[in-house]
C-alpha positions in Angstrom: 0.0 -0.1 -0.3 1.4 3.5 -1.0 1.7 6.1 1.7 1.1 9.6 1.4 3.8 12.0 1.0 2.1 14.4 3.1 -0.9 14.5 5.3 -4.3 15.6 4.2 -6.9 17.5 5.9 -10.5 17.2 5.5 -12.7 20.1 5.0 -15.9 20.9 3.2 -15.5 24.2 1.4 -17.5 25.7 -1.8 -15.1 26.0 -5.1 -15.4 26.7 -8.7 -14.2 24.2 -11.0 -12.9 25.4 -14.3 -12.4 23.0 -16.8 -12.0 23.3 -20.9 -13.1 27.1 -20.1 -16.3 26.2 -18.2 -16.9 26.4 -15.0 -18.7 24.1 -12.3 -19.9 24.1 -8.9 -17.5 22.0 -6.4 -16.4 21.3 -3.1 -13.1 20.9 -1.9 -13.1 18.0 0.5 -9.4 17.7 1.4 -6.1 19.2 1.0 -2.6 18.9 1.6 0.8 20.7 0.9 0.5 18.8 -2.6 -3.1 19.0 -3.8 -6.7 19.1 -3.4 -9.2 16.2 -3.4 -12.5 17.5 -5.0 -15.9 16.6 -5.8 -18.4 18.0 -8.3 -21.6 17.1 -10.5 -20.9 14.7 -13.1 -21.8 15.8 -16.8 -20.5 15.4 -20.1 -17.5 17.5 -20.2 -16.5 16.2 -17.1 -16.3 13.2 -18.3 -13.3 13.7 -20.6 -10.8 14.6 -17.5 -7.9 12.1 -17.6 -4.8 12.2 -15.6 -2.8 14.8 -16.6 -5.9 17.1 -17.4 -5.4 20.8 -16.3 -8.5 22.1 -13.8 -7.9 25.6 -12.0 -10.0 25.7 -8.7 -11.0 29.0 -7.1 -12.2 29.7 -3.7 -12.6 31.9 -1.0 -10.4 32.0 2.1 -12.0 34.9 3.5 -15.2 37.4 2.8 -12.5 39.4 0.2 -9.8 36.9 -0.4 -10.3 34.7 -3.0 -7.6 31.7 -3.7 -7.1 30.6 -7.6 -4.8 27.3 -8.2 -3.9 25.5 -11.6 -3.8 22.2 -10.9 -3.0 19.0 -12.8 -5.1 15.8 -12.5 -3.9 13.0 -10.6 -6.5 10.7 -10.5 -10.6 10.7 -11.1 -13.3 8.4 -10.2 -17.0 8.5 -11.4 -19.8 7.0 -9.4 -23.6 7.5 -8.9 -25.2 8.6 -5.3 -28.6 7.9 -4.6 -29.0 11.6 -3.1 -26.8 13.6 -5.4 -26.7 11.4 -9.0 -23.7 11.3 -11.0 -20.5 12.5 -9.1 -16.7 13.1 -10.2 -14.4 13.1 -7.5 -10.4 13.9 -8.8 -7.5 14.2 -6.8 -5.3 17.2 -7.9 -2.1 18.4 -7.6 -0.7 22.0 -7.4 0.9 23.7 -10.3 0.7 27.1 -9.3 -1.3 29.8 -7.4 -2.6 32.1 -10.1 -3.3 35.6 -9.3 
């Protein structure tokens, strides 16, 4: 079993997920020094995400301060949830913090 390189912290923060010039509502489920775990509703455009796809994640850290990371997809999982329907979860590695 592979061990994580850095400790993960569980959170539940609303975020915008930007992929192929489209923005989707999502939730950051966890973060570490290396990246983020993100969940959002699955649609046809998001099905095309593969390992290596670039995704921007934008979220507020306070009322006036927004953070925007460019990330690279490390893994993805698609599944159906009885309560929420088709769900996408992705593991993202930070590439850079954007302005």
